[in-house]
C-alpha positions in Angstrom: 105.0 56.3 79.7 104.8 58.5 82.9 108.3 57.2 83.8 109.7 58.5 80.5 107.8 61.9 80.9 109.4 62.4 84.4 112.7 61.3 83.4 112.7 63.7 80.5 111.5 66.5 82.9 114.4 65.8 85.2 117.0 65.9 82.4 115.4 69.3 81.2 115.6 70.6 84.8 119.2 69.6 85.0 120.0 71.5 81.7 118.3 74.6 82.9 120.1 74.6 86.3 123.5 74.0 84.6 122.9 76.8 82.2 121.8 79.1 85.0 124.8 78.1 87.0 127.1 79.1 84.2 125.3 82.3 83.6 125.6 83.2 87.3 129.3 82.5 87.2 129.7 84.9 84.3 127.2 87.6 85.7 128.5 91.0 86.3 125.9 92.2 88.7 124.6 95.6 88.1 125.0 98.1 90.8 122.0 98.5 93.2 119.9 101.7 93.1 120.4 104.4 95.5 118.4 103.7 98.6 115.0 105.3 98.7 113.5 105.9 102.1 109.9 106.6 103.4 108.6 107.0 106.9 105.7 104.7 107.5 103.6 107.6 108.9 103.9 109.2 105.2 102.2 106.1 103.6 99.5 107.3 101.3 100.9 110.8 101.2 103.0 113.0 98.9 106.3 111.3 100.2 105.0 107.9 99.0 104.1 109.3 95.5 107.6 111.0 95.3 109.2 107.6 96.2 107.1 105.8 93.6 107.7 108.3 90.9 111.5 107.6 91.4 111.0 103.9 90.5 111.0 102.5 87.0 107.5 101.8 85.6 108.4 98.9 83.4 105.9 100.3 80.8 108.3 102.0 78.5 109.3 100.4 75.2 112.9 100.1 76.3 111.8 98.2 79.5 110.4 95.2 77.6 113.4 93.0 78.6 113.9 94.4 82.0 113.4 92.7 85.4 114.0 94.1 88.9 115.1 92.4 92.1 114.2 94.6 95.1 114.7 94.7 98.8 112.5 96.5 101.3 114.2 96.9 104.6 114.4 99.3 107.6 116.8 102.2 108.0 118.9 101.4 111.2 117.3 97.8 111.6 117.2 96.3 115.1 115.6 93.1 116.5 113.2 95.4 118.4 112.0 97.1 115.2 111.5 93.9 113.5 109.5 92.6 116.5 107.3 95.6 116.5 106.8 95.3 112.7 106.0 91.6 112.7 103.4 92.2 115.6 101.6 94.8 113.7 101.6 92.7 110.6 100.4 89.6 112.4 97.5 91.6 114.0 96.4 92.9 110.6 96.7 89.5 109.0 95.0 87.5 111.7 92.2 90.0 111.7 91.7 89.8 107.9 88.4 87.9 108.1 85.9 90.1 106.3 85.0 88.3 103.2 83.9 91.5 101.4 87.1 93.4 102.3 89.7 90.4 102.2 93.3 91.2 101.5 96.0 88.8 100.1 98.7 89.4 102.7 102.0 87.9 102.2 103.4 85.4 104.6 105.1 85.9 107.9 108.5 84.0 108.0 108.9 82.7 111.5 111.8 80.5 110.7 113.9 83.7 110.2 114.5 84.5 113.9 116.8 87.5 113.1 115.7 89.0 109.7 117.8 91.8 108.2 115.2 92.9 105.8 111.5 93.1 105.5 110.9 91.6 102.0 112.8 90.5 98.9 110.9 90.4 95.6 111.1 90.6 91.9 109.0 92.5 89.3 109.1 93.7 85.7 106.9 96.6 86.7 108.6 97.9 89.8 106.7 101.0 90.6 103.3 99.1 90.5 104.7 96.3 92.6 106.1 98.6 95.3 102.8 100.5 95.3 101.0 97.1 96.1 103.3 96.6 99.0 102.7 100.2 100.4 98.9 100.4 99.6 95.9 100.2 101.9 93.6 98.6 99.4 92.0 95.2 99.6 92.7 92.8 96.9 93.9 89.5 95.7 97.5 90.6 94.9 100.0 88.8 97.3 101.8 91.8 99.1 102.5 93.4 102.5 99.7 96.1 102.0 101.5 98.3 104.6 98.9 101.1 104.4 96.5 98.8 106.2 98.6 98.2 109.2 102.0 100.1 109.4 101.1 103.9 109.3 101.3 104.2 113.1 104.7 102.7 113.3 107.6 105.1 113.9 109.8 103.3 111.4 111.5 104.3 108.1 111.7 102.0 105.1 114.7 101.6 102.9 114.0 100.3 99.3 116.7 99.4 96.8 116.7 97.4 93.7 118.9 95.9 91.0 117.8 96.2 87.2 118.6 93.3 84.9 118.3 93.6 81.2 118.1 90.7 78.6 118.7 88.1 81.3 116.9 84.7 81.5 114.1 84.2 84.0 116.0 81.5 85.8 119.1 83.7 86.2 117.1 86.6 87.7 115.2 84.0 90.0 118.5 82.6 91.0 119.7 86.1 92.1 116.5 86.7 93.9 116.7 83.4 95.7 120.2 84.0 96.7 119.3 87.4 98.3 116.4 85.9 100.0 118.6 83.1 101.6 121.3 85.7 102.5 119.1 88.4 104.0 116.4 86.2 105.6 113.4 88.6 105.2 110.7 88.8 107.8 107.8 88.6 105.3 107.3 87.0 101.8 108.0 83.6 100.4 111.0 81.9 98.8 110.9 80.9 95.2 109.2 81.8 91.9 106.0 83.6 91.7 
């Protein structure tokens, strides 16, 4: 019986992948948003609120079938800037030991020796998701939580996104995975949620 179940699961997975491949070939990728920027010293302030207010909420009736793939990078990225950023992140993550104030920091990706962006992700509620990455709160949500460790860095974020409407989950995931493989982010994880 278990052999039949696994066999059927493999056939179903092949069908989904073939359908997604066909959808990707036909996809006319929407243009990315304008790049939004934020100096890290302005985390938690009015500039952060302005940036967040420029992002779609995902809460409107017309947003019901939308999904966003986003990229968080640096303006004028260099290897030195990524080294500074990774070091500050590692210090915060390694010091995250207080059980009453635990933070679910995302992963540091050491296999990407020369990242071109900080993070690639996906969300239906983009404003809330970016806010989680920028916040300084503790919590169980897997995010960068930059407000806890990046405010002192003299760096500027560059955030852009693509909005997909009425696309399958597997298609949007394939786009996110493709961006992740091409851009080799410094932080995060590869694959579905």
